[in-house]
Phi, psi and omega in degrees: 000140180269133177269105182273358181272119180227156180296325178228154180302144178285125182279134176248188183247129170244027175278080186213142172261106182290135178288125188244037178089190186216148180306323175240102185306324182295339184251015180296121184276352186266161185296164179294336182227125173270135183240127178229125177278105177292320176206182183301330186240017184219126182234136174250132179241148174227130175288137181294133178296338177289342175271315178208132187298336181295328178044054183292153171269144178232158186227135180236115184243133183256131170245185181289330186250336182196163177252161174242125168257118182256108183081154184231017170085187191253001185229130183277322190289117179296340177293331180256340183215084187281064185291313181303314181296321180293314180294317179300319179294320179294319178293318178300318179295320178295320180290332174298323181274337183224073189301139176220146177291321178221151181207134183255175177217132170252127175252114182228184188219149170290329175189175193263017178287155190301329181280006178238354184232002190298329183271007183306317186298338178296341183253004187300324183253015181283129180298150176053041183231133175247122177255117181278123179297158187273352183287161181299318180296317180296321181292311182293323179294314184293316185269354176074030177294138176242131176070031178314137007265021176270171178078179179225164173234176176223148173231118181258117179270008185104076182084342177252112189250136176247138172272136182243124181242131175303136185227038182292163180135315170275321176207147193294333183254021182292142178229139174257132184250128174246124181265113182296330183293316183255343185079008179287136174250112187260106193260002179061233179259014178278332176203122176195168179283082183183204181272118182264106185274117183258114179267335180218103188297317181296316180292320180295317179297319178297323177297314179297319177298320179297318180291320179297317178297320179297316183292339178292335185241359187229133179295127176235119182275314179214150168259122180240117173267197189247003180213161163235123180230352181272162166264178177281358174271128184305134175071004183251123180248166171277141179299148176303136181096356180296133180249004178216116185232079186286351185238055182274147168279173176296158176289318191288137173240181184231175176295336175297323176295325177296319176294322177297323177296318179297321178295320179296320179294327183295330181251007180054046183258159182263280184295142178215045177068297186260356177201169180227126178272126181241116182270128183246009181289000000 
């Protein structure tokens, strides 16, 4: 059994050049899914922009009893987006190094928009697998949230525990996941280097306040969202639908960016150097 409890979060590697598409998507020589091992028990995946312009990031976390796949990408067809095959290979490799008689998988989501749930059906018939539906009722029932959007939940993967915080505002059933083992705060579409679409300003602001309060008492190593849409030039983003982004900033943000987001919300402002707030109400 692996002891995931440590005095301080286990540091991983973000020394990676994320593949940001190709000038001609049809001729992109790289795989449909980029795989990066953040640590021995944590994998970050990115869908190729040549497959879908959203190029969402997905996260695979291993515990002693089961793994968590967070989000399933923007493309349903396994012929174009072989997510199930990729995840199965990663789990098989992990089990080769960490043998178990049985091992489960939870497939969940940062939120229920189509570019984060499209691959769900690839896991529908997978043994020992639970796929959490994207609706608010399915999310709150599975994770046991009480009094949504207040309170917190927990997900135990077998010694590896994640804190779950309600995250509505971008989408009503959004959840933010904090991994105690690595200190990663996985914010979905609530914070990332790109366009932050706010559908409910009051709910979104409350979510940011909730996250700031959480970060005051909990170690957070990096904030990882699900997209990169900015350029390395402050306040300048790539247009929606772009399939080649050769001048991307890093994925990881910090709690300072979270504070900057709160300041932007306070004045109802859009650009904030590393992201852009877009109000859709």
